[in-house]
N, C-alpha and C positions, 0 to 999 in steps of 0.2 A: 485315441482321438488324434485328429490331424495336428493338433497343437503340441502333441507329445510324440511324434511319430517314431522317434528313437529315444525313449526315456532314459536309457543309459548311455547317454553321449559321453564321449572320452574326456571332455574339458575338465571336469572336477578331479578325475582320476589321474590325468597327466600332469595337471598342475600340483596335485597333493604330492606325486611323485617327484617332480623336479625340485619342489620346494622343501622337501624333507630334508636334504643335505646336497652339498656340492658333489658333482660326480654323477649324478642321476640325470639321464636324458630320456625323454618320450618320444614316440613317434606316432603319427596318425596317417593311415593310408586309406583315404577316400572315404573315411567316416564322416557322416553329416555333422556339422557343428564343430569339427576339431580345429578349424582355423580361428575360432574366436577366442579372445582372451578371457580370462577368468581371474577373479581375486583382486585383492589390493595392489598387487604388483603387476596386473594386467598381463599375466604369463600366458605364452602360447608355447605349443610343442616344438621341440628342437628340430625334429625331422617331420615333414608335412608333404603330403601329396593331396591335391583337391581332386574331387570325382571327375574322372574322365572315362566313359564308358567305352571309347575307341582303343584303349590300351588293353592289349592281350593279358589274359589272366596270369599266364606264368610270369610275364614281365613285372606284373604288379607284385607277385610273391617275391621274386628276386630282389627288387628293390627295397621291399620292406624287410626281408631277412638281412639285407647288406647293413641295415643300420645297426644290427646287433654288433657287427664287427667294424664299425666305423673306427679308423685309426685315431681320430681326434675326440669324438664324442659318441662313444658306443652306447646305444640305448639299452635300457634295461626294462622298457615298457613300451610295447608297441600295439596298436589296434588297427585292424584290417577289416575292411567293409567289401563284401561282394554282392552285387545287386540280384543274382540269381540264386534260386529259381522263383524269386518273388515276382520278378517281371512276367515270366511265362505263366506263373499261376494267375496273376491278374488277366492276363490276355486270353488264356485258354481254359481256366478252372484248374482246381487242385488235383483233380482226378484224370487229367488228360495225358495222352501219350506223349505230348510236347513237354510237360512237366516231368514225366518219368525219364524222358531223354536227358533233359537238363541236370536232374539230380544225379544221373550217372556221370555226367561231365563234371559236375562239382565234386563228386566222390574222387574222380581222377585228379582233380586239382588239389585236393587235400593230400593224396597219395605223393603228388609231386612235392607239396610242403614238407612232408615227412621225409622224403628222400632228400631233399636239400638240407633239413637240418641233420640228417645222419651225416651228410657229406661234410658238413661244417663242424662236426663233432660237438653238436649241441643237443641232439636228441635225448640222450640219457641223463642230461642235466637240466631239462626244461619241462615246465609245466604247460600243456596245451589245453585250452578250455574251448569247447564248442558251444555257442549260444544261439539262442533264437529270440526274437522279438514278439512273434505272434504266430498263430495258425492261420488257416484261410478256409472260407466257405464258398462253394459254387453257388452262382447266381444265374438263373435263367435270363436271357436278354429282354424278356417281356414282364419279368417280376419286379414291376416298377411302381412306386407311389407317386402319382402325379401332383407335384407341389401347387401349381396354379389353380388346380381344381379344389384344393382345400381352403385357400385364402389368397386374397389379392397380394402378389408379390410386392407390390409398390408400398405396402403398409409396414414391411419389415426388411431388414438386412439379415443375411445369414453368413455364417463362417463355417470352417471346416467343410467335410464332404462325407457322402454316404459312406457307411449307414448311420452316422451321427451328425446331425445339424444343429449348430448353436443358432438361436432365433433371437434377434435383437428389434423388437417392435419400434416403430416410430413413437415419439412423444405423444401420449394421449391415446395410444392405440394398444396399450399394453394388454388389457383385459380382453379386448376384442380379438385380438389376433390369439392369444392363448387360448380362448374358449372355441375359436375356429378349429385349431388344431386338437384340442382335446375332444371336441364332438366327433371330428374325423376319425380319431383313433378308435372310436367304439366300433366302427365297421371295417378300418383299413388296417393293414399289417404294420404297425408301427406304435410306439409308446411315447407318452409325454411326461417330462420330469420338470417340475420346478427346480432350479438350481439349489435352493435351500433344502429340498427333500430328496437330494440325490442319495442313493444307497450308500451307507457309510464305506462298504468295502471297495467302492470305485474311487474313493478320495478325489471327488470332484465337485467340491462344493463351492460356495460363493467366493469371488475374489474380485479385484477391480476390473478384470478382464472378462469375467464370466456374464452370460446374459441372464435374463430373468428365468428363462426356461430353455430346454433343448428336446430334440425328438431323436428316437433311436428306432431305426427299421427293424422288423423281425428278421430272425436268421433266414438268410436265402432271398432277402428282398433288398432292394435299393430305392433311393428317392430318384427323382427325374433329373438330377445332376449327375447321374452315372456317366462314367467317361465315354462308354461305348455308344451312348445316344448321340454323341457329337459326329459319329460315322454315318455316311449314307446308309440307308436300311439294307440295301443290297450288298454292303460289305460286312455286315454283321454276321456273327455265327452264333450257335445256340447257347454256349455257356461261358460266363466270365468268372473271375474270382475277386473275392473282397474280404477284408477283415476290419475289425473295430466293434465287432458284436460283443456281447457279454462274454467275458472271459471264463465263465463257468462252463460254456459249451465245450465239449470234448474237441470239436474241430478247431477251436481257437488256442488250445494247449499244445505244447511242443516239448522239447528236451533241453537238457544241457548234459554235455559229456565232457570228461577230462582225462588226461593222460600226463604222468610225470611223478617226479620223486615225492612231491607233496601228497600224492593221492593213492588210496588203496588200489591194488591191481584186481581187476575182475569184479569190483563192487557194482551191485545193481540196486537201486533204491527200492524199498519194499513198497507194496501198494499203499496208497494213503500217506506216503511221505511228503513232507511239506518243504518246498522251496520256491520262492518268488523272484521275480526279475529283480527286485530291489536288493535281494540277498547277494547278488553278484558284487556290488561295491564293497561290502566289508570283507567279501572273500579275497577279491583282489587286493585290498589293503593289507590283509593278513600276508598273502603271498609275496607282497612287496616289502613288508616288514615296516609299514608305517601306520601312524595313527589315523583311523578313518574319521573324517569330518561328521557332524551331525547328520543323521540319515534315518530312513524308514526301515532299513534292512536289518538282518542279524546274521552274524557268523555262526550262531547257534544251530542254524539249518543246514550248515555244512559240515558239522562235526563228524557225522557218521562216515562221510566219504574222505575225510583228511587222515593221514597217517599221524601218530604222535610225532612231534618235531624231533624227539631224540632218536627216532628209528628211521628217519628218511635216508635213502641211499646217496652216497656221494657227498655228504654234507660234513664239513670240518666240525669236529666235536667242540671246538672252543669259540664258535661264532654265535654270539647272543642275538636273538631276534624275537619276535613275538610267538609265544605259545598259544595254544587253544584256549586256555583260561584266562588269558590277558597278562600273565607274567612272562619275563624274559626268559627265553630257553635257547637250546642250540639249534641254529638252522643257517646254512650257508650255500645251499644249491643255487644254481641258475635255473630260472623257470621261464617257460614261455606259455603265455595264456592266450590262446586263439579261440576266437568266438565265431562260430558259424550260426547266422540268423537263419533258421529254417522254419517254414510255416507248415502246418499240418500235423496230424497224429501220426498215420502211417506213412505219409509222403512228406518229405522235407521240402519246404517252399521258401521262404524269403531270405536267402543266404547272406545276410550281413555279417562277414566274418569279423569277429573281434579278435585280432591277434595281439597278445600281449606277451612280450618277452621280459621276463624279470630276472635280474641278477640280483640275488640275496646279498645284503651288505653286513658288515659287522657293526651293529648298532642295537640298542635297545629300542623297542617300539610296542609298548603295552596296547592291547586290542580291547575294546568295549564289545560287549554282547548286548543285543537289543532284541525284542520280540517279534514275530509275522506269520504266511500260510499259502499252500497249493498242492498239486497233485499230478498223476500221470507219468508213465515212462515211455520211452520210445528210443530207437537207436537208428543210425544211418550208415556210419562209418565203422568198419570192422577194426577197431583199435583195441589194444590191451588196455581197457579204460573203464572208468566208472561211467555209469548212465543214470541221469536223475532228470525226471520230468518237472516241470515247473510252467507256471502261468502268470498272467499279468496281474498286478494289483489294481488296475483300473481298466476303463475302457481304452483299448489301444488302437491305433489306425496305422 
């Protein structure tokens, strides 16, 4: 949903890291929400770059990697965001030549990142994790559900945007507006959900901010708030891209890949493997050697791709950290977790790259395991890496 565009913001992770003990420093490179403080100490990341699309990609990488070797406050955790190929996917659709060309550019940038890590003598001691927040669906420019024809827009307010709209009827108009949308959904390509009846797997139930009901366009359709309708008709083209549909659709699922001393080499998840976006948080906490705060994810879904802590290459044998079962064990490697947000199944689309560099520290940090679910595998970058598919635990936008 628009309200949770990047459900795995770096705020909680970077604060958990910096507050775990002195000498830990986090960095956020252009990741949405990274500038906001969090927690009782109102902590913010030590290193921070706000989003600026005019900055060349390689310059962004150089700055983010420089934080790892800062002489005064060397980062052990960095998140890095890249806006492509999400932007081109929205503009031209996920199967367009423009998206293919952009994916190739992003692949080249990842190669540059790897070469820089190698030059800095960090590659063999780091964990690089490539992430995605969503897939993408092509939408024809005329596949539109006209909102004014359903009910008078002056009777309600709406929030979020296609393909999911939150509907807030005016006082006294609640049932009238709801019935209007419900009746229209019988013949128009969208569905209506009372908030209290949201599908459980979407984790989208009632709260102080939620409306009494919301509407979801069918796959491949948008409402008349679609961004391209703001363009003059003669400037529109045939297909655009959109996400936020039910995450059970294959087009909305994507991948997670990782490389480094914490991970098995050449591992590929079997068909039907379970890994949700919310599982990233406990995985990162494990790699950082810190206790995860209460969350809906589980480290259990990462166990098959992780090496036993006692066998990771380059680790001091006497360095206690978190083991896979939650007990202290040996671990001391440097790890870089980089997440590349890519949308699409065969094609990567929304590259919000989460780069996380983790320097293992000598400390005990028991980990908790909790339960969750997902599927689908895919690969983009030719790394000696594990590849694991995953999908969102709720409607994502």
